[in-house]
NUPAKOL-342141 format. One record per atom (N, C-alpha, C, O): residue number from 1; residue in one letter; atom name; x, y, z. Coordinates in pm, 1 decimal, m for minus. Last residue first. Layout:
SITE pos code site        X        Y        Z
SITE NUM    A   CA        X        Y        Z
...
//
This chain:
SITE pos code site        X        Y        Z
SITE  97    X    N   m336.7  m1284.8   m280.5
SITE  97    X   CA   m469.6  m1312.5   m348.9
SITE  97    X    C   m472.8  m1314.3   m492.5
SITE  97    X    O   m578.5  m1336.3   m551.6
SITE  96    X    N    m73.3  m1044.4   m245.8
SITE  96    X   CA   m169.9  m1158.1   m190.5
SITE  96    X    C   m291.8  m1170.1   m274.6
SITE  96    X    O   m341.5  m1073.2   m331.9
SITE  95    X    N    259.4   m973.9   m354.3
SITE  95    X   CA    110.3   m957.6   m382.4
SITE  95    X    C     36.3  m1080.6   m328.2
SITE  95    X    O     70.0  m1196.0   m354.5
SITE  94    X    N    508.4  m1038.5   m331.7
SITE  94    X   CA    451.1   m955.6   m219.3
SITE  94    X    C    309.4   m942.5   m240.6
SITE  94    X    O    238.8   m901.2   m148.5
SITE  93    X    N    698.0  m1142.7   m518.7
SITE  93    X   CA    623.6  m1234.2   m425.9
SITE  93    X    C    562.9  m1147.2   m308.3
SITE  93    X    O    571.4  m1190.2   m193.3
SITE  92    X    N    802.6   m973.5   m696.8
SITE  92    X   CA    877.1   m975.4   m577.3
SITE  92    X    C    805.8  m1075.2   m475.5
SITE  92    X    O    850.1  m1088.2   m361.3
SITE  91    X    N    610.9   m981.3   m877.9
SITE  91    X   CA    738.2  m1033.5   m920.0
SITE  91    X    C    830.7  m1049.8   m799.1
SITE  91    X    O    924.2  m1129.9   m800.5
SITE  90    X    N    393.5   m848.4   m740.1
SITE  90    X   CA    390.1   m980.7   m779.2
SITE  90    X    C    512.8  m1047.8   m799.7
SITE  90    X    O    531.5  m1159.2   m750.7
SITE  89    X    N    511.0   m587.6   m759.5
SITE  89    X   CA    480.1   m654.0   m621.3
SITE  89    X    C    466.2   m805.6   m643.6
SITE  89    X    O    525.3   m882.9   m568.2
SITE  88    X    N    491.4   m540.2  m1051.7
SITE  88    X   CA    611.9   m553.7   m967.6
SITE  88    X    C    611.8   m621.7   m842.1
SITE  88    X    O    698.3   m704.7   m814.0
SITE  87    X    N    201.5   m543.3  m1065.3
SITE  87    X   CA    286.5   m662.0  m1136.4
SITE  87    X    C    424.8   m650.8  m1072.1
SITE  87    X    O    475.9   m757.2  m1037.2
SITE  86    X    N    125.7   m337.6   m917.1
SITE  86    X   CA     85.5   m458.7   m868.5
SITE  86    X    C    169.9   m572.7   m932.1
SITE  86    X    O    203.3   m674.4   m871.3
SITE  85    X    N    225.0   m137.7  m1085.9
SITE  85    X   CA    273.8   m145.3   m948.6
SITE  85    X    C    249.8   m289.9   m889.2
SITE  85    X    O    335.6   m350.6   m825.1
SITE  84    X    N     85.2   m195.7  m1314.1
SITE  84    X   CA    230.0   m204.7  m1318.8
SITE  84    X    C    279.4   m206.7  m1175.6
SITE  84    X    O    375.7   m278.7  m1149.1
SITE  83    X    N   m165.3   m120.2  m1234.5
SITE  83    X   CA   m140.4   m254.5  m1264.0
SITE  83    X    C      6.9   m281.6  m1264.8
SITE  83    X    O     48.6   m387.2  m1217.2
SITE  82    X    N   m126.6    163.9  m1177.8
SITE  82    X   CA   m164.4     83.7  m1064.3
SITE  82    X    C   m138.4    m70.3  m1099.0
SITE  82    X    O    m96.1   m144.8  m1010.6
SITE  81    X    N    m95.8    246.7  m1446.8
SITE  81    X   CA     21.7    252.4  m1350.3
SITE  81    X    C     m1.3    163.0  m1228.8
SITE  81    X    O     90.1     95.2  m1181.9
SITE  80    X    N   m332.5    173.5  m1555.5
SITE  80    X   CA   m224.3     99.2  m1605.6
SITE  80    X    C   m109.7    119.6  m1507.9
SITE  80    X    O    m32.4     26.7  m1484.2
SITE  79    X    N   m494.0    374.4  m1433.7
SITE  79    X   CA   m521.5    227.5  m1402.3
SITE  79    X    C   m399.8    147.9  m1433.7
SITE  79    X    O   m360.6     62.6  m1354.0
SITE  78    X    N   m295.9    649.2  m1342.1
SITE  78    X   CA   m376.0    583.4  m1418.9
SITE  78    X    C   m395.2    436.9  m1383.6
SITE  78    X    O   m315.2    381.9  m1307.9
SITE  77    X    N   m149.6    750.6  m1129.1
SITE  77    X   CA   m177.3    848.3  m1239.2
SITE  77    X    C   m280.4    781.5  m1334.4
SITE  77    X    O   m349.1    855.8  m1404.5
SITE  76    X    N   m276.3    666.2   m795.4
SITE  76    X   CA   m202.2    637.7   m917.6
SITE  76    X    C   m255.3    721.8  m1031.6
SITE  76    X    O   m372.1    759.8  m1039.3
SITE  75    X    N   m449.8    764.3   m614.4
SITE  75    X   CA   m310.2    796.2   m595.5
SITE  75    X    C   m226.4    749.5   m718.8
SITE  75    X    O   m113.9    796.0   m737.2
SITE  74    X    N   m693.8    664.4   m677.5
SITE  74    X   CA   m659.4    805.1   m729.5
SITE  74    X    C   m520.3    843.3   m702.2
SITE  74    X    O   m471.2    942.1   m756.8
SITE  73    X    N   m717.6    434.2   m523.2
SITE  73    X   CA   m680.8    418.1   m683.2
SITE  73    X    C   m639.4    554.4   m730.5
SITE  73    X    O   m554.3    562.2   m819.2
SITE  72    X    N   m508.4    482.9   m225.1
SITE  72    X   CA   m639.7    480.9   m299.5
SITE  72    X    C   m608.6    467.5   m453.9
SITE  72    X    O   m496.8    486.1   m501.9
SITE  71    X    N   m316.8    299.8    m50.2
SITE  71    X   CA   m303.6    376.2   m171.7
SITE  71    X    C   m437.7    377.5   m228.8
SITE  71    X    O   m480.5    274.3   m280.5
SITE  70    X    N   m201.3    263.0    281.8
SITE  70    X   CA   m324.4    241.7    193.1
SITE  70    X    C   m307.8    339.5     80.0
SITE  70    X    O   m285.7    457.2    108.2
SITE  69    X    N     27.6     87.8    484.5
SITE  69    X   CA     m6.2    206.7    389.4
SITE  69    X    C   m122.9    161.4    315.7
SITE  69    X    O   m144.3     43.1    289.3
SITE  68    X    N    145.5     30.3    794.4
SITE  68    X   CA     49.8    m15.2    687.9
SITE  68    X    C     16.1    105.5    611.0
SITE  68    X    O    m18.9    210.7    664.5
SITE  67    X    N    476.1    m45.4    936.4
SITE  67    X   CA    364.8     46.0    895.0
SITE  67    X    C    275.2    m33.2    806.7
SITE  67    X    O    308.9   m138.3    752.3
SITE  66    X    N    683.8   m224.3    975.0
SITE  66    X   CA    647.2   m123.3   1087.3
SITE  66    X    C    520.8    m44.6   1057.7
SITE  66    X    O    464.6     17.3   1148.1
SITE  65    X    N    701.0   m411.1    779.2
SITE  65    X   CA    742.2   m457.1    917.4
SITE  65    X    C    672.4   m363.7   1016.5
SITE  65    X    O    614.7   m403.5   1117.7
SITE  64    X    N    408.3   m330.6    585.0
SITE  64    X   CA    545.7   m345.0    610.5
SITE  64    X    C    577.9   m393.5    732.8
SITE  64    X    O    482.9   m423.2    805.3
SITE  63    X    N    156.0   m364.7    348.8
SITE  63    X   CA    186.8   m399.8    489.4
SITE  63    X    C    340.2   m412.6    497.2
SITE  63    X    O    398.2   m494.5    425.8
SITE  62    X    N    m51.2   m198.9    156.1
SITE  62    X   CA     79.1   m227.1    156.6
SITE  62    X    C    118.9   m252.5    310.1
SITE  62    X    O    111.7   m158.0    388.6
SITE  61    X    N   m343.2   m203.7    m25.7
SITE  61    X   CA   m290.4   m203.6     94.0
SITE  61    X    C   m160.9   m260.2    103.6
SITE  61    X    O   m149.2   m374.7     60.0
SITE  60    X    N   m507.7     m5.4   m276.7
SITE  60    X   CA   m399.9   m117.9   m258.0
SITE  60    X    C   m349.2    m96.2   m113.1
SITE  60    X    O   m315.0     16.8    m78.2
SITE  59    X    N   m846.7     47.8   m389.6
SITE  59    X   CA   m714.5     71.2   m379.4
SITE  59    X    C   m619.5    m40.4   m341.0
SITE  59    X    O   m646.4   m157.2   m368.8
SITE  58    X    N  m1107.4    m44.4   m403.4
SITE  58    X   CA  m1097.4     89.6   m409.8
SITE  58    X    C   m949.5    142.9   m374.1
SITE  58    X    O   m930.4    258.5   m336.3
SITE  57    X    N  m1086.3   m322.6   m415.0
SITE  57    X   CA  m1164.4   m254.6   m528.4
SITE  57    X    C  m1135.1   m105.6   m533.9
SITE  57    X    O  m1135.2    m43.5   m640.3
SITE  56    X    N   m760.2   m408.5   m330.8
SITE  56    X   CA   m904.5   m395.3   m294.9
SITE  56    X    C   m961.0   m316.3   m422.2
SITE  56    X    O   m893.0   m261.1   m508.8
SITE  55    X    N   m468.1   m614.4   m300.0
SITE  55    X   CA   m552.9   m532.4   m383.7
SITE  55    X    C   m699.2   m522.5   m345.2
SITE  55    X    O   m760.4   m627.8   m327.3
SITE  54    X    N   m200.3   m614.8    m81.9
SITE  54    X   CA   m346.9   m658.3   m108.7
SITE  54    X    C   m407.4   m554.5   m189.3
SITE  54    X    O   m404.5   m434.4   m162.7
SITE  53    X    N    109.2   m713.9     m4.9
SITE  53    X   CA     32.8   m624.5    m75.3
SITE  53    X    C    m95.6   m678.0   m101.9
SITE  53    X    O   m100.7   m792.5   m146.9
SITE  52    X    N    348.1   m770.0    271.5
SITE  52    X   CA    250.3   m817.9    169.3
SITE  52    X    C    176.4   m704.4    107.0
SITE  52    X    O    180.4   m596.5    166.2
SITE  51    X    N    598.4   m668.2    367.8
SITE  51    X   CA    537.4   m804.1    390.0
SITE  51    X    C    449.2   m844.7    302.2
SITE  51    X    O    464.7   m955.1    250.0
SITE  50    X    N    881.7   m507.9    303.0
SITE  50    X   CA    752.3   m531.6    252.0
SITE  50    X    C    697.4   m658.5    268.7
SITE  50    X    O    734.7   m753.7    200.3
SITE  49    X    N   1143.9   m555.4    385.5
SITE  49    X   CA   1054.8   m506.2    481.0
SITE  49    X    C    907.7   m490.1    426.2
SITE  49    X    O    818.8   m459.8    505.7
SITE  48    X    N   1281.5   m645.9    148.2
SITE  48    X   CA   1266.6   m735.7    260.1
SITE  48    X    C   1168.3   m688.7    374.3
SITE  48    X    O   1116.8   m771.7    449.3
SITE  47    X    N   1266.5   m429.7    m22.4
SITE  47    X   CA   1184.5   m542.4    m47.8
SITE  47    X    C   1164.1   m641.5     66.2
SITE  47    X    O   1061.1   m706.7     83.2
SITE  46    X    N   1277.7   m113.7    175.2
SITE  46    X   CA   1326.8   m222.6     87.4
SITE  46    X    C   1232.5   m345.9     72.8
SITE  46    X    O   1134.7   m361.2    146.0
SITE  45    X    N   1180.1    201.6    186.7
SITE  45    X   CA   1124.3     63.5    238.9
SITE  45    X    C   1167.8    m48.5    133.2
SITE  45    X    O   1107.2    m70.2     28.3
SITE  44    X    N   1359.5    471.7    256.7
SITE  44    X   CA   1345.1    360.1    154.6
SITE  44    X    C   1275.3    243.9    235.5
SITE  44    X    O   1321.1    203.5    342.3
SITE  43    X    N   1328.1    828.7    271.2
SITE  43    X   CA   1307.8    684.0    335.1
SITE  43    X    C   1295.9    602.0    222.2
SITE  43    X    O   1242.5    633.7    115.9
SITE  42    X    N   1301.3   1090.2    224.7
SITE  42    X   CA   1435.3   1033.9    243.2
SITE  42    X    C   1432.8    890.1    293.9
SITE  42    X    O   1529.2    841.2    352.8
SITE  41    X    N   1006.7   1062.7     43.9
SITE  41    X   CA   1094.8   1156.6    112.7
SITE  41    X    C   1243.7   1102.1    115.2
SITE  41    X    O   1299.1   1072.8      9.3
SITE  40    X    N   1014.8    721.1    m50.1
SITE  40    X   CA    932.2    840.7    m20.2
SITE  40    X    C   1007.3    925.5     66.3
SITE  40    X    O   1071.0    875.4    158.9
SITE  39    X    N   1052.0    422.3   m231.8
SITE  39    X   CA   1103.0    535.5   m176.9
SITE  39    X    C   1001.4    644.5   m153.0
SITE  39    X    O    908.0    658.1   m232.0
SITE  38    X    N   1074.2     63.0   m230.3
SITE  38    X   CA    969.1    197.4   m241.1
SITE  38    X    C   1036.0    297.7   m161.8
SITE  38    X    O   1074.3    276.5    m46.8
SITE  37    X    N   1349.9    m98.1   m389.8
SITE  37    X   CA   1238.9    m94.7   m296.5
SITE  37    X    C   1149.6     29.9   m326.9
SITE  37    X    O   1153.9     88.7   m435.0
SITE  36    X    N   1563.5   m108.1   m571.7
SITE  36    X   CA   1577.8   m154.0   m424.6
SITE  36    X    C   1446.4   m140.3   m335.7
SITE  36    X    O   1447.6   m172.6   m216.9
SITE  35    X    N   1431.1    m27.6   m809.3
SITE  35    X   CA   1478.8   m162.9   m812.5
SITE  35    X    C   1516.8   m206.5   m659.8
SITE  35    X    O   1503.7   m324.0   m625.3
SITE  34    X    N   1147.3    164.2   m721.6
SITE  34    X   CA   1277.8    148.6   m780.6
SITE  34    X    C   1322.1      9.9   m754.9
SITE  34    X    O   1254.7    m64.4   m683.6
SITE  33    X    N    888.9    383.4   m684.5
SITE  33    X   CA    915.4    238.2   m699.7
SITE  33    X    C   1043.3    220.1   m764.7
SITE  33    X    O   1048.3    267.0   m878.3
SITE  32    X    N    807.6    651.9   m500.5
SITE  32    X   CA    870.6    609.8   m622.2
SITE  32    X    C    920.3    461.7   m598.1
SITE  32    X    O    985.7    431.1   m498.4
SITE  31    X    N    570.3    866.1   m376.1
SITE  31    X   CA    628.4    746.9   m352.5
SITE  31    X    C    688.2    702.5   m500.1
SITE  31    X    O    621.2    717.6   m602.3
SITE  30    X    N    489.8   1167.7   m228.4
SITE  30    X   CA    527.7   1101.1   m360.2
SITE  30    X    C    609.2    983.5   m321.7
SITE  30    X    O    705.0    994.5   m245.2
SITE  29    X    N    216.2   1311.9    m61.6
SITE  29    X   CA    352.8   1231.7    m54.3
SITE  29    X    C    363.0   1161.5   m180.9
SITE  29    X    O    268.3   1104.9   m235.5
SITE  28    X    N     29.0   1582.1     40.7
SITE  28    X   CA     87.7   1509.4    m81.5
SITE  28    X    C    207.7   1437.3    m39.5
SITE  28    X    O    298.3   1499.3     16.3
SITE  27    X    N   m235.6   1584.0    264.1
SITE  27    X   CA   m105.8   1590.7    249.0
SITE  27    X    C    m50.9   1513.1    129.8
SITE  27    X    O    m78.0   1393.8    115.8
SITE  26    X    N   m494.4   1538.7    329.2
SITE  26    X   CA   m476.3   1651.2    237.3
SITE  26    X    C   m325.4   1670.2    210.6
SITE  26    X    O   m289.2   1764.6    140.4
SITE  25    X    N   m494.9   1353.2    539.4
SITE  25    X   CA   m551.4   1304.6    404.0
SITE  25    X    C   m528.7   1410.8    298.8
SITE  25    X    O   m542.5   1377.3    181.2
SITE  24    X    N   m422.3   1449.0    774.6
SITE  24    X   CA   m309.7   1402.9    684.9
SITE  24    X    C   m348.8   1366.2    542.0
SITE  24    X    O   m270.6   1350.9    448.2
SITE  23    X    N   m627.5   1469.4    951.9
SITE  23    X   CA   m593.5   1599.0    864.0
SITE  23    X    C   m481.4   1556.0    767.7
SITE  23    X    O   m451.2   1636.0    679.2
SITE  22    X    N   m705.0   1272.9   1113.6
SITE  22    X   CA   m575.5   1336.8   1143.8
SITE  22    X    C   m554.8   1462.8   1059.3
SITE  22    X    O   m474.6   1550.0   1092.8
SITE  21    X    N   m944.5   1156.1   1013.8
SITE  21    X   CA   m940.5   1242.5   1147.8
SITE  21    X    C   m821.7   1320.1   1185.8
SITE  21    X    O   m823.4   1411.9   1267.8
SITE  20    X    N   m847.7   1008.9    786.9
SITE  20    X   CA   m952.0   1119.4    778.3
SITE  20    X    C   m949.0   1218.6    896.9
SITE  20    X    O   m950.6   1340.8    882.1
SITE  19    X    N   m658.9    845.5    914.8
SITE  19    X   CA   m615.8    958.5    833.4
SITE  19    X    C   m722.9   1055.7    795.6
SITE  19    X    O   m694.6   1173.5    773.8
SITE  18    X    N   m837.7    676.6   1066.0
SITE  18    X   CA   m729.4    752.1   1136.5
SITE  18    X    C   m683.2    863.5   1047.2
SITE  18    X    O   m667.7    974.4   1098.3
SITE  17    X    N   m999.6    577.4    859.6
SITE  17    X   CA  m1053.5    657.2    969.5
SITE  17    X    C   m947.8    738.6   1024.2
SITE  17    X    O   m961.2    860.7   1030.8
SITE  16    X    N   m801.9    418.9    735.8
SITE  16    X   CA   m873.6    523.5    659.4
SITE  16    X    C   m939.9    623.5    748.7
SITE  16    X    O   m938.4    743.0    719.2
SITE  15    X    N   m732.7    237.4    937.0
SITE  15    X   CA   m635.3    334.3    875.5
SITE  15    X    C   m703.2    450.1    801.3
SITE  15    X    O   m659.8    565.1    808.6
SITE  14    X    N   m986.7    101.4    970.5
SITE  14    X   CA   m924.0    162.7   1081.7
SITE  14    X    C   m819.0    265.5   1032.2
SITE  14    X    O   m818.4    376.5   1085.4
SITE  13    X    N  m1024.0    m17.4    714.1
SITE  13    X   CA  m1114.3     71.3    775.2
SITE  13    X    C  m1063.6    159.8    877.9
SITE  13    X    O  m1090.7    279.9    877.9
SITE  12    X    N   m792.2   m190.6    713.3
SITE  12    X   CA   m810.1    m99.0    618.2
SITE  12    X    C   m902.3     23.1    669.5
SITE  12    X    O   m864.0    140.1    667.4
SITE  11    X    N   m862.9   m355.3    931.7
SITE  11    X   CA   m740.6   m277.1    935.6
SITE  11    X    C   m750.0   m162.8    848.8
SITE  11    X    O   m723.4    m49.7    889.6
SITE  10    X    N  m1100.7   m482.1    839.4
SITE  10    X   CA  m1102.2   m401.9    944.1
SITE  10    X    C   m976.0   m310.3    962.2
SITE  10    X    O   m990.5   m196.2   1006.1
SITE   9    X    N   m975.8   m619.7    617.4
SITE   9    X   CA  m1102.7   m528.2    596.9
SITE   9    X    C  m1108.5   m427.6    714.8
SITE   9    X    O  m1119.5   m306.7    694.5
SITE   8    X    N   m806.3   m778.7    754.3
SITE   8    X   CA   m755.4   m676.9    654.0
SITE   8    X    C   m852.6   m588.6    620.3
SITE   8    X    O   m817.5   m474.1    591.8
SITE   7    X    N   m960.6   m937.5    911.1
SITE   7    X   CA   m871.0   m847.8    973.7
SITE   7    X    C   m816.9   m756.3    879.8
SITE   7    X    O   m778.1   m648.5    924.8
SITE   6    X    N  m1109.1  m1121.2    741.4
SITE   6    X   CA  m1174.2   m999.0    803.7
SITE   6    X    C  m1068.6   m899.2    863.8
SITE   6    X    O  m1096.6   m779.3    862.7
SITE   5    X    N   m908.6  m1300.1    627.0
SITE   5    X   CA   m998.9  m1227.8    554.5
SITE   5    X    C  m1045.0  m1093.4    626.9
SITE   5    X    O  m1023.6   m980.8    581.9
SITE   4    X    N   m738.5  m1454.6    793.0
SITE   4    X   CA   m703.1  m1440.4    676.1
SITE   4    X    C   m789.5  m1344.2    591.3
SITE   4    X    O   m741.7  m1307.9    483.8
SITE   3    X    N   m847.8  m1430.9   1061.5
SITE   3    X   CA   m708.0  m1400.5   1047.4
SITE   3    X    C   m674.2  m1382.5    898.9
SITE   3    X    O   m586.3  m1300.8    871.7
SITE   2    X    N  m1120.9  m1512.7   1037.1
SITE   2    X   CA  m1075.9  m1372.5   1080.3
SITE   2    X    C   m929.6  m1334.7   1046.7
SITE   2    X    O   m898.0  m1221.7   1009.5
SITE   1    X    N  m1103.0  m1775.5    990.7
SITE   1    X   CA  m1135.5  m1689.8    884.8
SITE   1    X    C  m1101.8  m1549.2    911.0
SITE   1    X    O  m1060.0  m1474.3    822.6
//
């Protein structure tokens, strides 16, 4: 049970706490989803590196080979934009649950 359910909840809490304590929570980062993957700054996270995406009530967790990213609902311009993001992740077989 831990492996499938509890670890994601604990991981999300750990990540949120880390960012709150680091001062990075006030930093703006723009992510752009394109045909080849997820872009931010000069970095590309291609589809092969995205391991899974999990939707929570308060946002979306994205697990890559090297990082775990959490996007709060407020990171999306609208509910529809978040749903489009999740739909694209589902098309690439990345959405869990």
